[in-house]
C-alpha positions, 0 to 999 in steps of 0.5 A, spaced: 500 500 499 505 505 501 508 503 494 502 505 491 501 511 495 508 513 494 507 513 486 501 518 487 506 523 490 507 529 486 515 529 484 514 537 483 515 541 489 508 541 493 504 542 499 502 535 502 496 536 506 496 530 511 490 530 515 484 535 516 479 533 522 472 536 524 468 533 530 462 529 527 457 533 531 460 539 527 460 536 520 456 540 515 457 547 518 463 549 514 469 548 519 472 543 514 472 548 508 475 554 513 481 549 514 482 547 507 481 554 505 487 556 510 492 551 508 490 552 500 491 560 501 498 558 503 499 553 497 497 559 492 502 564 496 507 559 494 505 557 487 505 550 489 501 544 487 497 541 493 496 534 494 492 529 499 490 522 501 483 522 503 481 516 507 474 517 507 470 517 500 465 522 504 470 527 503 471 527 496 466 532 494 469 537 500 476 536 496 473 537 489 470 543 491 477 546 493 479 544 486 482 537 488 482 532 482 481 524 484 487 520 482 485 513 484 483 509 489 488 505 493 486 498 496 489 492 498 485 486 500 480 488 505 483 495 508 480 502 508 480 505 501 485 511 500 484 516 495 490 520 493 488 527 490 491 533 487 490 540 486 493 543 480 496 550 480 490 556 479 491 559 473 492 566 477 498 562 480 501 561 473 503 568 472 
């Protein structure tokens, strides 16, 4: 599994966003988006792509709303799925 995960990490300089968490009682209130936006401001400032590995398929739509694209689903045997996602540079970042 680690080998497969490593194959999706960008080779270019990037921000790796290892985790984000919100108390389940507070889901749907915008806290996850606020945390993600804060991290992505740094990525945009540094003109770097952002990479993450989600362990919860329910979070895909959150990440997609912030510009991430699903690269694959990694699953070995009966392990939980790992979902590598990449957010490319925004057009305004390419200037």
